[in-house]
C-alpha positions, -999 to +999 in steps of 0.1 A: -088-553+590-092-575+619-081-576+655-048-599+642-040-577+619-006-561+626-011-526+607-045-525+627-047-496+649-044-503+687-056-473+700-090-452+696-089-417+673-099-391+697-131-384+679-143-417+687-132-413+722-152-384+722-180-400+712-174-427+738-173-403+764-207-383+749-224-415+752-222-421+789-259-429+798-258-416+837-256-380+841-237-378+878-221-346+900-189-358+886-196-365+849-213-328+847-183-309+865-163-291+842-134-310+853-145-338+841-145-329+806-118-342+780-093-315+779-093-307+741-132-305+744-128-280+770-135-242+754-132-224+790-099-247+799-083-236+764-090-198+769-071-196+796-042-170+800-021-202+806-029-218+776-018-190+749+012-210+738-012-234+729-037-213+708-004-200+692+005-234+680-036-244+670-033-210+648-001-221+632-009-255+626-045-252+613-041-226+581-007-244+574-025-282+575-053-270+556-029-249+527-009-283+524-043-307+518-052-280+494-023-279+476-011-245+479+023-242+470+029-205+469+007-172+473+006-139+455-002-116+483-028-086+482-025-059+510-043-025+506-077-003+522-107-014+531-121+020+525-113+023+486-146+022+469-152+001+439-156+026+402-192+016+409-194+031+442-171+060+440-198+082+430-224+076+454-198+083+481-190+117+465-228+122+466-231+111+500-207+134+515-220+171+498-241+177+522-213+169+548-179+188+560-157+202+537-134+177+548-155+147+549-160+161+507-123+161+503-118+126+516-148+109+497-128+129+463-097+113+475-109+078+477-127+079+447-098+087+430-083+056+443-109+035+429-089+025+396-068+007+418-100-019+429-099-028+393-062-036+394-059-053+418-094-076+400-071-075+369-036-088+386-057-116+404-077-127+378-045-126+352-024-144+374-051-171+384-060-176+353-023-186+346-030-219+369+008-223+374+013-259+383+045-266+400+059-300+416+018-309+418+009-279+437-007-245+425+010-216+425+007-174+431-027-182+449-043-153+453-047-140+490-056-111+511-071-107+543-104-115+534-124-079+541-141-054+517-123-032+492-091-040+475-089-078+493-129-082+477-112-072+443-083-095+448-109-126+460-131-116+432-110-113+406-096-147+412-133-160+416-142-148+383-114-167+367-125-196+378-100-203+407-097-209+445-085-177+467-073-176+504-086-147+530-073-148+564-095-128+585-089-113+619-117-110+650-121-076+653-141-057+685-162-041+652-179-063+629-158-081+602-167-109+576-147-128+547-162-111+516-185-136+495-154-146+471-132-162+490-133-198+488-150-211+519-122-242+529-099-214+519-114-187+548-091-187+577-101-165+610-071-154+631-073-141+670-039-133+670-027-106+648+010-118+645+000-158+635-023-137+608+011-121+593+028-151+595+007-168+574+006-141+551+044-143+541+049-182+547+043-190+511+042-160+495+062-155+463+051-124+453+035-091+473+016-066+457+007-037+478-021-008+472-029+023+488-040+018+524-038+026+558-022+017+597-027-021+585-013-021+549+014+000+564+022-022+593+023-056+566+045-034+544+070-025+565+073-055+584+079-075+553+109-045+540+121-052+572+123-092+572+139-087+536+163-057+547+176-080+578+182-109+561+157-129+577+136-135+542+146-137+512+141-114+485+105-114+465+091-090+438+070-063+466+052-041+438+035-007+454+008+010+430+002+044+433+034+060+431+017+098+441+000+082+469+028+069+487+054+095+481+029+117+494+023+101+524+060+088+529+096+102+517+112+073+513+142+092+498+144+113+528+148+080+549+175+074+529+192+110+530+192+109+567+209+076+567+182+059+587+177+031+559+207+024+532+201+041+493+198+003+481+169-006+506+148+016+480+153-015+455+136-035+477+100-025+460+087-016+425+066+010+413+033+001+389+000+013+381-013-014+364-015-052+366+004-058+337+031-041+350+029-060+379+030-094+367+060-081+344+077-076+376+068-111+390+078-124+355+111-111+352+119-118+389+110-160+382+123-159+347+084-168+336+066-164+302+046-134+304+017-144+281 
């Protein structure tokens, strides 16, 4: 393009302007002061409390734009504990607790009993990824997890072993936390705000598989139920793995009997124990081929 071309851009892009600014040869008290920095290059300025709305917008926009560019149409979200061991780790967990208290031994045994859900999460993620469903030129049911260990790792690993991409939505925490090695690098995101992370879990979700978990899993699961119960979100398949666990820790029937939820609200989710059952629920809902 020439300067006389009508379609030629007349303003420099931000990246070019940044290079111009960095190329200033003379360093003076004025150019050295933080006030002189370009606003979008001034990290300290962006971290001010008054800029929180801008940071919210950035955490909404960045993953949304990159997922669009990656042609991700919809997702299969997988929630679950970060503490459940893989079957290979289960026995070692029990042995490590042998010198501990009765409580520690009991917890190790209980977690080991749930190791089967690591396998089921892996199978479901691999099964759905191998189907490689494409619609409107976009990939559908892309496996999405919180990007961490245990059930999350199983989901990303299943997709990876199927030769497919998967998404990890990590969160900054006071203790060390990093993406598991099976998350696709260009679909690995880190969040500061839980609210924005939870929004991205559901914006593209077309099915959610919920495995046994703790506070975080409960939070995500109940928010999803509330969104559908109140009509803020259209129904999607919500598949609960581990009926024995869930009915032991939550008395869903009692909630209905107490009148704090409707009996019909118990139909918002479905029980299953295997990856095959979970896919059947999804396939039935969307009238997809089961093979």
